[in-house]
VMD Tcl script that builds the backbone (N, CA, C; Angstrom):
set m [mol new atoms 477]
animate dup $m
set s [atomselect $m all]
$s set {name element resname resid chain x y z} {
  {N N MET 1 A 30.202 37.440 -22.456}
  {CA C MET 1 A 28.907 37.290 -23.071}
  {C C MET 1 A 28.142 36.104 -22.465}
  {N N ARG 2 A 28.843 35.018 -22.182}
  {CA C ARG 2 A 28.223 33.830 -21.628}
  {C C ARG 2 A 27.629 34.109 -20.242}
  {N N THR 3 A 28.278 34.858 -19.399}
  {CA C THR 3 A 27.805 35.146 -18.050}
  {C C THR 3 A 26.582 36.061 -18.045}
  {N N GLU 4 A 26.327 36.800 -19.114}
  {CA C GLU 4 A 25.154 37.667 -19.167}
  {C C GLU 4 A 23.867 36.864 -19.288}
  {N N PHE 5 A 23.908 35.682 -19.893}
  {CA C PHE 5 A 22.723 34.875 -20.066}
  {C C PHE 5 A 22.416 34.011 -18.839}
  {N N PHE 6 A 23.406 33.746 -18.006}
  {CA C PHE 6 A 23.227 32.884 -16.850}
  {C C PHE 6 A 22.118 33.371 -15.916}
  {N N PRO 7 A 22.094 34.664 -15.519}
  {CA C PRO 7 A 21.020 35.126 -14.629}
  {C C PRO 7 A 19.630 35.014 -15.263}
  {N N ILE 8 A 19.548 35.025 -16.567}
  {CA C ILE 8 A 18.260 34.923 -17.243}
  {C C ILE 8 A 17.846 33.460 -17.384}
  {N N LEU 9 A 18.788 32.607 -17.747}
  {CA C LEU 9 A 18.476 31.205 -17.999}
  {C C LEU 9 A 18.242 30.403 -16.722}
  {N N LEU 10 A 18.908 30.744 -15.637}
  {CA C LEU 10 A 18.763 29.985 -14.393}
  {C C LEU 10 A 17.320 29.947 -13.897}
  {N N PRO 11 A 16.616 31.092 -13.765}
  {CA C PRO 11 A 15.220 31.024 -13.300}
  {C C PRO 11 A 14.314 30.241 -14.262}
  {N N ILE 12 A 14.575 30.319 -15.547}
  {CA C ILE 12 A 13.770 29.577 -16.525}
  {C C ILE 12 A 13.990 28.077 -16.347}
  {N N ALA 13 A 15.250 27.660 -16.193}
  {CA C ALA 13 A 15.561 26.243 -16.018}
  {C C ALA 13 A 14.951 25.706 -14.729}
  {N N VAL 14 A 15.037 26.464 -13.647}
  {CA C VAL 14 A 14.459 26.035 -12.373}
  {C C VAL 14 A 12.944 25.912 -12.503}
  {N N GLY 15 A 12.313 26.877 -13.177}
  {CA C GLY 15 A 10.869 26.823 -13.385}
  {C C GLY 15 A 10.447 25.600 -14.176}
  {N N ILE 16 A 11.185 25.248 -15.211}
  {CA C ILE 16 A 10.873 24.066 -16.010}
  {C C ILE 16 A 11.004 22.806 -15.167}
  {N N LEU 17 A 12.066 22.715 -14.366}
  {CA C LEU 17 A 12.249 21.543 -13.503}
  {C C LEU 17 A 11.138 21.428 -12.465}
  {N N LEU 18 A 10.701 22.546 -11.902}
  {CA C LEU 18 A 9.620 22.507 -10.914}
  {C C LEU 18 A 8.313 22.049 -11.544}
  {N N ILE 19 A 8.007 22.557 -12.722}
  {CA C ILE 19 A 6.777 22.158 -13.402}
  {C C ILE 19 A 6.838 20.685 -13.766}
  {N N ALA 20 A 7.961 20.227 -14.280}
  {CA C ALA 20 A 8.103 18.812 -14.651}
  {C C ALA 20 A 7.997 17.919 -13.418}
  {N N GLY 21 A 8.520 18.360 -12.287}
  {CA C GLY 21 A 8.475 17.558 -11.063}
  {C C GLY 21 A 7.099 17.505 -10.433}
  {N N CYS 22 A 6.219 18.444 -10.744}
  {CA C CYS 22 A 4.892 18.484 -10.137}
  {C C CYS 22 A 3.857 17.700 -10.911}
  {N N THR 23 A 4.167 17.272 -12.109}
  {CA C THR 23 A 3.196 16.486 -12.859}
  {C C THR 23 A 3.252 15.069 -12.369}
  {N N GLY 24 A 2.170 14.607 -11.790}
  {CA C GLY 24 A 2.144 13.269 -11.207}
  {C C GLY 24 A 1.255 12.336 -11.984}
  {N N SER 25 A 1.434 11.061 -11.737}
  {CA C SER 25 A 0.553 10.058 -12.317}
  {C C SER 25 A 0.444 8.919 -11.318}
  {N N SER 26 A -0.536 8.059 -11.537}
  {CA C SER 26 A -0.701 6.929 -10.634}
  {C C SER 26 A 0.030 5.700 -11.157}
  {N N ALA 27 A 0.779 5.856 -12.227}
  {CA C ALA 27 A 1.511 4.724 -12.786}
  {C C ALA 27 A 2.724 4.424 -11.923}
  {N N PRO 28 A 3.188 3.182 -11.961}
  {CA C PRO 28 A 4.383 2.831 -11.195}
  {C C PRO 28 A 5.575 3.695 -11.584}
  {N N VAL 29 A 6.477 3.875 -10.647}
  {CA C VAL 29 A 7.652 4.712 -10.846}
  {C C VAL 29 A 8.896 3.838 -10.823}
  {N N THR 30 A 9.809 4.111 -11.726}
  {CA C THR 30 A 11.086 3.410 -11.732}
  {C C THR 30 A 12.135 4.343 -11.155}
  {N N PRO 31 A 12.542 4.144 -9.877}
  {CA C PRO 31 A 13.474 5.057 -9.232}
  {C C PRO 31 A 14.910 4.886 -9.696}
  {N N GLY 32 A 15.232 3.820 -10.315}
  {CA C GLY 32 A 16.605 3.550 -10.743}
  {C C GLY 32 A 16.827 2.057 -10.732}
  {N N GLY 33 A 17.780 1.605 -11.489}
  {CA C GLY 33 A 18.010 0.174 -11.564}
  {C C GLY 33 A 16.822 -0.506 -12.202}
  {N N ASN 34 A 16.488 -1.700 -11.722}
  {CA C ASN 34 A 15.378 -2.458 -12.280}
  {C C ASN 34 A 14.130 -2.423 -11.409}
  {N N ASP 35 A 14.157 -1.725 -10.278}
  {CA C ASP 35 A 13.019 -1.698 -9.373}
  {C C ASP 35 A 11.925 -0.768 -9.884}
  {N N VAL 36 A 10.673 -1.184 -9.709}
  {CA C VAL 36 A 9.503 -0.372 -10.015}
  {C C VAL 36 A 8.695 -0.292 -8.734}
  {N N THR 37 A 8.374 0.926 -8.282}
  {CA C THR 37 A 7.605 1.087 -7.045}
  {C C THR 37 A 6.145 1.366 -7.371}
  {N N ASP 38 A 5.260 0.948 -6.475}
  {CA C ASP 38 A 3.831 1.136 -6.669}
  {C C ASP 38 A 3.169 0.979 -5.303}
  {N N GLU 39 A 1.840 0.981 -5.277}
  {CA C GLU 39 A 1.126 0.780 -4.027}
  {C C GLU 39 A -0.175 0.038 -4.279}
  {N N ILE 40 A -0.698 -0.534 -3.212}
  {CA C ILE 40 A -1.968 -1.245 -3.216}
  {C C ILE 40 A -2.836 -0.588 -2.149}
  {N N SER 41 A -4.105 -0.387 -2.460}
  {CA C SER 41 A -5.023 0.159 -1.473}
  {C C SER 41 A -6.425 -0.351 -1.782}
  {N N ARG 42 A -7.074 -0.941 -0.787}
  {CA C ARG 42 A -8.443 -1.421 -0.982}
  {C C ARG 42 A -9.090 -1.714 0.355}
  {N N VAL 43 A -10.389 -1.983 0.316}
  {CA C VAL 43 A -11.144 -2.383 1.502}
  {C C VAL 43 A -11.637 -3.805 1.271}
  {N N VAL 44 A -11.487 -4.655 2.290}
  {CA C VAL 44 A -11.901 -6.050 2.217}
  {C C VAL 44 A -12.939 -6.295 3.304}
  {N N GLU 45 A -14.055 -6.920 2.930}
  {CA C GLU 45 A -15.091 -7.276 3.901}
  {C C GLU 45 A -14.880 -8.725 4.339}
  {N N TRP 46 A -15.005 -8.969 5.650}
  {CA C TRP 46 A -14.778 -10.305 6.199}
  {C C TRP 46 A -15.858 -10.616 7.229}
  {N N THR 47 A -16.277 -11.870 7.264}
  {CA C THR 47 A -17.228 -12.360 8.261}
  {C C THR 47 A -16.483 -13.304 9.199}
  {N N PRO 48 A -16.471 -13.017 10.516}
  {CA C PRO 48 A -15.789 -13.915 11.451}
  {C C PRO 48 A -16.275 -15.355 11.287}
  {N N GLY 49 A -15.323 -16.286 11.331}
  {CA C GLY 49 A -15.624 -17.690 11.148}
  {C C GLY 49 A -15.445 -18.162 9.716}
  {N N GLU 50 A -15.262 -17.236 8.789}
  {CA C GLU 50 A -15.061 -17.580 7.386}
  {C C GLU 50 A -13.654 -17.185 6.957}
  {N N THR 51 A -13.237 -17.714 5.826}
  {CA C THR 51 A -11.955 -17.336 5.229}
  {C C THR 51 A -12.235 -16.557 3.966}
  {N N VAL 52 A -11.562 -15.447 3.809}
  {CA C VAL 52 A -11.682 -14.663 2.588}
  {C C VAL 52 A -10.293 -14.540 1.971}
  {N N ASP 53 A -10.212 -14.752 0.662}
  {CA C ASP 53 A -8.986 -14.568 -0.113}
  {C C ASP 53 A -9.324 -13.636 -1.262}
  {N N VAL 54 A -8.614 -12.523 -1.349}
  {CA C VAL 54 A -8.866 -11.573 -2.436}
  {C C VAL 54 A -7.555 -11.207 -3.114}
  {N N GLY 55 A -7.657 -10.903 -4.403}
  {CA C GLY 55 A -6.488 -10.483 -5.158}
  {C C GLY 55 A -6.088 -9.054 -4.832}
  {N N LEU 56 A -4.810 -8.767 -4.970}
  {CA C LEU 56 A -4.270 -7.423 -4.783}
  {C C LEU 56 A -3.808 -6.919 -6.150}
  {N N TYR 57 A -4.234 -5.711 -6.497}
  {CA C TYR 57 A -3.935 -5.155 -7.812}
  {C C TYR 57 A -3.219 -3.824 -7.672}
  {N N ASN 58 A -2.199 -3.628 -8.512}
  {CA C ASN 58 A -1.455 -2.374 -8.467}
  {C C ASN 58 A -2.169 -1.308 -9.288}
  {N N SER 59 A -1.525 -0.161 -9.467}
  {CA C SER 59 A -2.155 0.961 -10.153}
  {C C SER 59 A -2.405 0.703 -11.635}
  {N N LEU 60 A -1.752 -0.288 -12.215}
  {CA C LEU 60 A -1.983 -0.645 -13.611}
  {C C LEU 60 A -2.944 -1.828 -13.733}
  {N N ASN 61 A -3.604 -2.174 -12.615}
  {CA C ASN 61 A -4.569 -3.266 -12.543}
  {C C ASN 61 A -3.948 -4.631 -12.802}
  {N N ASN 62 A -2.670 -4.787 -12.465}
  {CA C ASN 62 A -2.000 -6.092 -12.530}
  {C C ASN 62 A -2.163 -6.799 -11.192}
  {N N ASN 63 A -2.472 -8.096 -11.240}
  {CA C ASN 63 A -2.570 -8.876 -10.010}
  {C C ASN 63 A -1.153 -9.095 -9.488}
  {N N VAL 64 A -0.862 -8.498 -8.332}
  {CA C VAL 64 A 0.486 -8.566 -7.765}
  {C C VAL 64 A 0.554 -9.448 -6.519}
  {N N GLY 65 A -0.593 -9.979 -6.088}
  {CA C GLY 65 A -0.590 -10.824 -4.909}
  {C C GLY 65 A -1.997 -11.047 -4.400}
  {N N SER 66 A -2.074 -11.488 -3.144}
  {CA C SER 66 A -3.379 -11.740 -2.527}
  {C C SER 66 A -3.287 -11.482 -1.036}
  {N N ILE 67 A -4.454 -11.338 -0.432}
  {CA C ILE 67 A -4.540 -11.201 1.013}
  {C C ILE 67 A -5.579 -12.200 1.502}
  {N N SER 68 A -5.268 -12.856 2.605}
  {CA C SER 68 A -6.154 -13.874 3.186}
  {C C SER 68 A -6.480 -13.450 4.615}
  {N N ILE 69 A -7.763 -13.564 4.967}
  {CA C ILE 69 A -8.196 -13.240 6.327}
  {C C ILE 69 A -8.970 -14.444 6.858}
  {N N THR 70 A -8.571 -14.930 8.019}
  {CA C THR 70 A -9.227 -16.084 8.654}
  {C C THR 70 A -9.091 -15.934 10.169}
  {N N ASN 71 A -9.659 -16.853 10.915}
  {CA C ASN 71 A -9.539 -16.791 12.375}
  {C C ASN 71 A -9.660 -18.166 12.998}
  {N N ASP 72 A -9.213 -18.254 14.258}
  {CA C ASP 72 A -9.511 -19.387 15.125}
  {C C ASP 72 A -10.254 -18.810 16.329}
  {N N ALA 73 A -10.355 -19.538 17.400}
  {CA C ALA 73 A -11.118 -19.069 18.561}
  {C C ALA 73 A -10.514 -17.818 19.203}
  {N N ASP 74 A -9.195 -17.648 19.087}
  {CA C ASP 74 A -8.527 -16.572 19.804}
  {C C ASP 74 A -8.021 -15.415 18.944}
  {N N HIS 75 A -7.727 -15.683 17.665}
  {CA C HIS 75 A -7.055 -14.674 16.846}
  {C C HIS 75 A -7.610 -14.580 15.431}
  {N N ILE 76 A -7.404 -13.402 14.855}
  {CA C ILE 76 A -7.642 -13.157 13.431}
  {C C ILE 76 A -6.274 -13.174 12.768}
  {N N TYR 77 A -6.179 -13.825 11.623}
  {CA C TYR 77 A -4.916 -13.908 10.887}
  {C C TYR 77 A -5.089 -13.235 9.527}
  {N N VAL 78 A -4.276 -12.234 9.276}
  {CA C VAL 78 A -4.288 -11.536 7.992}
  {C C VAL 78 A -2.926 -11.784 7.357}
  {N N THR 79 A -2.937 -12.365 6.165}
  {CA C THR 79 A -1.682 -12.730 5.494}
  {C C THR 79 A -1.640 -12.140 4.090}
  {N N TRP 80 A -0.560 -11.440 3.812}
  {CA C TRP 80 A -0.289 -10.876 2.487}
  {C C TRP 80 A 0.672 -11.818 1.767}
  {N N ASN 81 A 0.375 -12.177 0.533}
  {CA C ASN 81 A 1.261 -13.003 -0.300}
  {C C ASN 81 A 1.449 -12.300 -1.635}
  {N N MET 82 A 2.683 -12.062 -2.010}
  {CA C MET 82 A 2.961 -11.368 -3.269}
  {C C MET 82 A 3.291 -12.367 -4.375}
  {N N ASN 83 A 2.987 -11.988 -5.610}
  {CA C ASN 83 A 3.238 -12.812 -6.787}
  {C C ASN 83 A 4.558 -12.426 -7.455}
  {N N GLY 84 A 5.197 -13.402 -8.076}
  {CA C GLY 84 A 6.361 -13.141 -8.929}
  {C C GLY 84 A 7.447 -12.355 -8.231}
  {N N ASP 85 A 7.864 -11.267 -8.868}
  {CA C ASP 85 A 8.937 -10.416 -8.343}
  {C C ASP 85 A 8.426 -9.268 -7.490}
  {N N TRP 86 A 7.109 -9.211 -7.209}
  {CA C TRP 86 A 6.574 -8.125 -6.391}
  {C C TRP 86 A 6.877 -8.379 -4.920}
  {N N LEU 87 A 7.327 -7.327 -4.233}
  {CA C LEU 87 A 7.745 -7.423 -2.832}
  {C C LEU 87 A 7.070 -6.337 -1.999}
  {N N LEU 88 A 6.860 -6.635 -0.731}
  {CA C LEU 88 A 6.278 -5.681 0.218}
  {C C LEU 88 A 7.387 -4.883 0.892}
  {N N ASP 89 A 7.255 -3.568 0.851}
  {CA C ASP 89 A 8.166 -2.696 1.584}
  {C C ASP 89 A 7.540 -2.246 2.900}
  {N N ARG 90 A 6.221 -2.020 2.864}
  {CA C ARG 90 A 5.511 -1.509 4.031}
  {C C ARG 90 A 4.043 -1.892 3.899}
  {N N THR 91 A 3.417 -2.331 4.987}
  {CA C THR 91 A 1.988 -2.636 4.980}
  {C C THR 91 A 1.294 -1.867 6.094}
  {N N HIS 92 A 0.040 -1.509 5.837}
  {CA C HIS 92 A -0.813 -0.831 6.823}
  {C C HIS 92 A -2.180 -1.473 6.791}
  {N N MET 93 A -2.849 -1.435 7.930}
  {CA C MET 93 A -4.160 -2.043 7.994}
  {C C MET 93 A -4.979 -1.397 9.104}
  {N N GLN 94 A -6.252 -1.216 8.823}
  {CA C GLN 94 A -7.201 -0.741 9.823}
  {C C GLN 94 A -8.426 -1.626 9.708}
  {N N MET 95 A -9.074 -1.935 10.825}
  {CA C MET 95 A -10.298 -2.736 10.763}
  {C C MET 95 A -11.367 -2.097 11.619}
  {N N ASP 96 A -12.615 -2.285 11.178}
  {CA C ASP 96 A -13.747 -1.755 11.924}
  {C C ASP 96 A -14.998 -2.465 11.456}
  {N N ASP 97 A -16.064 -2.404 12.243}
  {CA C ASP 97 A -17.303 -3.060 11.842}
  {C C ASP 97 A -18.165 -2.178 10.951}
  {N N SER 98 A -17.686 -0.971 10.656}
  {CA C SER 98 A -18.401 -0.065 9.757}
  {C C SER 98 A -17.395 0.715 8.917}
  {N N MET 99 A -17.639 0.786 7.624}
  {CA C MET 99 A -16.736 1.562 6.764}
  {C C MET 99 A -16.815 3.049 7.084}
  {N N SER 100 A -17.913 3.495 7.673}
  {CA C SER 100 A -18.057 4.920 7.975}
  {C C SER 100 A -17.091 5.370 9.064}
  {N N ASP 101 A -16.494 4.424 9.788}
  {CA C ASP 101 A -15.528 4.780 10.829}
  {C C ASP 101 A -14.117 4.986 10.287}
  {N N PHE 102 A -13.882 4.655 9.008}
  {CA C PHE 102 A -12.564 4.872 8.410}
  {C C PHE 102 A -12.382 6.351 8.084}
  {N N HIS 103 A -11.190 6.844 8.286}
  {CA C HIS 103 A -10.845 8.200 7.869}
  {C C HIS 103 A -10.496 8.137 6.388}
  {N N MET 104 A -11.316 8.783 5.543}
  {CA C MET 104 A -11.134 8.701 4.095}
  {C C MET 104 A -10.515 9.980 3.537}
  {N N ASP 105 A -9.745 9.819 2.450}
  {CA C ASP 105 A -9.231 10.988 1.747}
  {C C ASP 105 A -10.301 11.474 0.760}
  {N N MET 106 A -10.009 12.513 0.000}
  {CA C MET 106 A -11.016 13.071 -0.899}
  {C C MET 106 A -11.323 12.154 -2.085}
  {N N ASN 107 A -10.531 11.092 -2.295}
  {CA C ASN 107 A -10.802 10.125 -3.358}
  {C C ASN 107 A -11.578 8.914 -2.842}
  {N N GLY 108 A -11.949 8.930 -1.548}
  {CA C GLY 108 A -12.711 7.835 -0.982}
  {C C GLY 108 A -11.871 6.662 -0.527}
  {N N LYS 109 A -10.550 6.839 -0.450}
  {CA C LYS 109 A -9.676 5.770 0.024}
  {C C LYS 109 A -9.301 6.044 1.475}
  {N N PRO 110 A -9.197 4.983 2.282}
  {CA C PRO 110 A -8.794 5.185 3.676}
  {C C PRO 110 A -7.413 5.833 3.768}
  {N N MET 111 A -7.252 6.726 4.731}
  {CA C MET 111 A -5.990 7.450 4.909}
  {C C MET 111 A -5.015 6.574 5.693}
  {N N MET 112 A -3.882 6.245 5.064}
  {CA C MET 112 A -2.975 5.276 5.667}
  {C C MET 112 A -2.304 5.764 6.938}
  {N N ASP 113 A -2.193 7.077 7.140}
  {CA C ASP 113 A -1.558 7.547 8.369}
  {C C ASP 113 A -2.478 7.388 9.575}
  {N N MET 114 A -3.709 6.990 9.352}
  {CA C MET 114 A -4.661 6.748 10.436}
  {C C MET 114 A -4.819 5.259 10.727}
  {N N TYR 115 A -4.084 4.395 10.055}
  {CA C TYR 115 A -4.236 2.949 10.223}
  {C C TYR 115 A -3.736 2.507 11.594}
  {N N GLU 116 A -4.427 1.516 12.165}
  {CA C GLU 116 A -4.079 0.996 13.491}
  {C C GLU 116 A -2.824 0.130 13.471}
  {N N TYR 117 A -2.648 -0.633 12.412}
  {CA C TYR 117 A -1.582 -1.621 12.352}
  {C C TYR 117 A -0.651 -1.292 11.183}
  {N N GLY 118 A 0.626 -1.589 11.346}
  {CA C GLY 118 A 1.559 -1.361 10.255}
  {C C GLY 118 A 2.899 -2.035 10.477}
  {N N HIS 119 A 3.496 -2.450 9.376}
  {CA C HIS 119 A 4.847 -3.031 9.384}
  {C C HIS 119 A 5.682 -2.325 8.322}
  {N N THR 120 A 6.900 -1.985 8.680}
  {CA C THR 120 A 7.873 -1.473 7.715}
  {C C THR 120 A 9.000 -2.484 7.660}
  {N N HIS 121 A 9.320 -2.921 6.461}
  {CA C HIS 121 A 10.316 -3.971 6.282}
  {C C HIS 121 A 11.654 -3.381 5.836}
  {N N MET 122 A 12.684 -3.668 6.599}
  {CA C MET 122 A 14.027 -3.219 6.219}
  {C C MET 122 A 14.495 -3.971 4.971}
  {N N MET 123 A 14.130 -5.228 4.876}
  {CA C MET 123 A 14.377 -6.039 3.678}
  {C C MET 123 A 13.017 -6.359 3.069}
  {N N PRO 124 A 12.847 -6.206 1.769}
  {CA C PRO 124 A 11.551 -6.488 1.133}
  {C C PRO 124 A 11.084 -7.919 1.425}
  {N N GLN 125 A 9.778 -8.076 1.543}
  {CA C GLN 125 A 9.181 -9.359 1.892}
  {C C GLN 125 A 8.190 -9.811 0.832}
  {N N MET 126 A 8.079 -11.112 0.646}
  {CA C MET 126 A 7.030 -11.659 -0.225}
  {C C MET 126 A 5.775 -11.980 0.584}
  {N N VAL 127 A 5.929 -12.157 1.900}
  {CA C VAL 127 A 4.815 -12.504 2.781}
  {C C VAL 127 A 4.877 -11.607 4.015}
  {N N ASP 128 A 3.709 -11.145 4.458}
  {CA C ASP 128 A 3.610 -10.410 5.713}
  {C C ASP 128 A 2.340 -10.888 6.393}
  {N N SER 129 A 2.332 -10.882 7.718}
  {CA C SER 129 A 1.132 -11.345 8.412}
  {C C SER 129 A 0.910 -10.561 9.700}
  {N N TYR 130 A -0.350 -10.511 10.076}
  {CA C TYR 130 A -0.788 -9.877 11.315}
  {C C TYR 130 A -1.605 -10.896 12.098}
  {N N MET 131 A -1.460 -10.880 13.404}
  {CA C MET 131 A -2.273 -11.709 14.291}
  {C C MET 131 A -2.944 -10.748 15.269}
  {N N ILE 132 A -4.267 -10.725 15.247}
  {CA C ILE 132 A -5.040 -9.767 16.026}
  {C C ILE 132 A -5.968 -10.538 16.959}
  {N N ASP 133 A -6.082 -10.072 18.180}
  {CA C ASP 133 A -6.933 -10.727 19.163}
  {C C ASP 133 A -8.399 -10.640 18.730}
  {N N MET 134 A -9.122 -11.768 18.805}
  {CA C MET 134 A -10.534 -11.817 18.407}
  {C C MET 134 A -11.408 -10.870 19.223}
  {N N SER 135 A -10.951 -10.487 20.418}
  {CA C SER 135 A -11.752 -9.567 21.231}
  {C C SER 135 A -11.914 -8.208 20.543}
  {N N GLU 136 A -11.052 -7.899 19.590}
  {CA C GLU 136 A -11.146 -6.635 18.844}
  {C C GLU 136 A -12.428 -6.559 18.020}
  {N N VAL 137 A -13.005 -7.708 17.657}
  {CA C VAL 137 A -14.205 -7.726 16.818}
  {C C VAL 137 A -15.373 -8.445 17.499}
  {N N ALA 138 A -15.298 -8.608 18.810}
  {CA C ALA 138 A -16.349 -9.323 19.546}
  {C C ALA 138 A -17.721 -8.732 19.242}
  {N N GLY 139 A -18.659 -9.596 18.860}
  {CA C GLY 139 A -20.020 -9.167 18.588}
  {C C GLY 139 A -20.253 -8.634 17.182}
  {N N SER 140 A -19.225 -8.566 16.357}
  {CA C SER 140 A -19.389 -8.035 14.997}
  {C C SER 140 A -19.742 -9.146 14.023}
  {N N ASP 141 A -20.766 -8.892 13.206}
  {CA C ASP 141 A -21.146 -9.847 12.164}
  {C C ASP 141 A -20.259 -9.721 10.936}
  {N N HIS 142 A -19.842 -8.494 10.636}
  {CA C HIS 142 A -18.981 -8.212 9.485}
  {C C HIS 142 A -17.884 -7.264 9.949}
  {N N VAL 143 A -16.707 -7.458 9.406}
  {CA C VAL 143 A -15.576 -6.587 9.715}
  {C C VAL 143 A -14.977 -6.125 8.391}
  {N N TYR 144 A -14.645 -4.844 8.321}
  {CA C TYR 144 A -14.024 -4.275 7.134}
  {C C TYR 144 A -12.556 -4.005 7.437}
  {N N PHE 145 A -11.705 -4.383 6.511}
  {CA C PHE 145 A -10.272 -4.142 6.620}
  {C C PHE 145 A -9.866 -3.170 5.528}
  {N N ALA 146 A -9.350 -2.020 5.928}
  {CA C ALA 146 A -8.747 -1.093 4.972}
  {C C ALA 146 A -7.269 -1.463 4.930}
  {N N ILE 147 A -6.781 -1.787 3.740}
  {CA C ILE 147 A -5.394 -2.227 3.629}
  {C C ILE 147 A -4.632 -1.322 2.671}
  {N N HIS 148 A -3.366 -1.179 2.925}
  {CA C HIS 148 A -2.477 -0.409 2.054}
  {C C HIS 148 A -1.099 -1.037 2.123}
  {N N ALA 149 A -0.413 -1.061 0.997}
  {CA C ALA 149 A 0.966 -1.544 0.978}
  {C C ALA 149 A 1.780 -0.744 -0.022}
  {N N ASP 150 A 3.017 -0.436 0.358}
  {CA C ASP 150 A 3.997 0.079 -0.575}
  {C C ASP 150 A 4.736 -1.146 -1.089}
  {N N ILE 151 A 4.788 -1.278 -2.407}
  {CA C ILE 151 A 5.370 -2.460 -3.016}
  {C C ILE 151 A 6.396 -2.064 -4.064}
  {N N HIS 152 A 7.223 -3.004 -4.434}
  {CA C HIS 152 A 8.098 -2.772 -5.584}
  {C C HIS 152 A 8.395 -4.092 -6.277}
  {N N LYS 153 A 8.711 -3.945 -7.539}
  {CA C LYS 153 A 9.081 -5.114 -8.351}
  {C C LYS 153 A 10.525 -4.905 -8.764}
  {N N GLY 154 A 11.326 -5.886 -8.476}
  {CA C GLY 154 A 12.728 -5.755 -8.826}
  {C C GLY 154 A 13.505 -6.958 -8.380}
  {N N ASP 155 A 14.793 -6.853 -8.546}
  {CA C ASP 155 A 15.646 -7.981 -8.207}
  {C C ASP 155 A 16.356 -7.764 -6.888}
  {N N GLY 156 A 15.724 -6.967 -5.973}
  {CA C GLY 156 A 16.316 -6.708 -4.662}
  {C C GLY 156 A 16.315 -7.945 -3.799}
  {N N GLY 157 A 16.971 -7.869 -2.655}
  {CA C GLY 157 A 17.062 -9.011 -1.747}
  {C C GLY 157 A 15.715 -9.359 -1.152}
  {N N VAL 158 A 15.459 -10.624 -0.967}
  {CA C VAL 158 A 14.186 -11.096 -0.425}
  {C C VAL 158 A 14.446 -11.946 0.790}
  {N N ASN 159 A 13.648 -11.738 1.832}
  {CA C ASN 159 A 13.682 -12.598 3.016}
  {C C ASN 159 A 12.370 -13.336 3.115}
}
mol reanalyze $m
mol bondsrecalc $m
mol representation Tube
mol addrep $m
């Protein structure tokens, strides 16, 4: 009697699991243990010769860190600093003198697979930095940086 219900119940159970797995949200995800994963995505405007510091906010609008953009005569320096237990797993960045040159998704956010620069960290980091040659922005009055980071909060190892 038990084996007669198995062929009927199996497709129903698989269907329920598929439907449950397809419901998404933008809230942080807890994959296991104490780690919570999330992401940061925004556009930052910068004027060469000036320093800009802006806060980084996760999907729940919590301040999880900051990004600083500055330069000297030869290079642009972009530095990510995370707050508290938030760590960087991966960072991406694209820069241009016009936001219209960014490849955007249907939500108006830059598409991270089109970013020029990126770092993937084998060990989570609290700080990440990029050094870019100033010739990349020669003649530009304003530069836009599309930034994205995969982040997590947890008690994992930090370098």
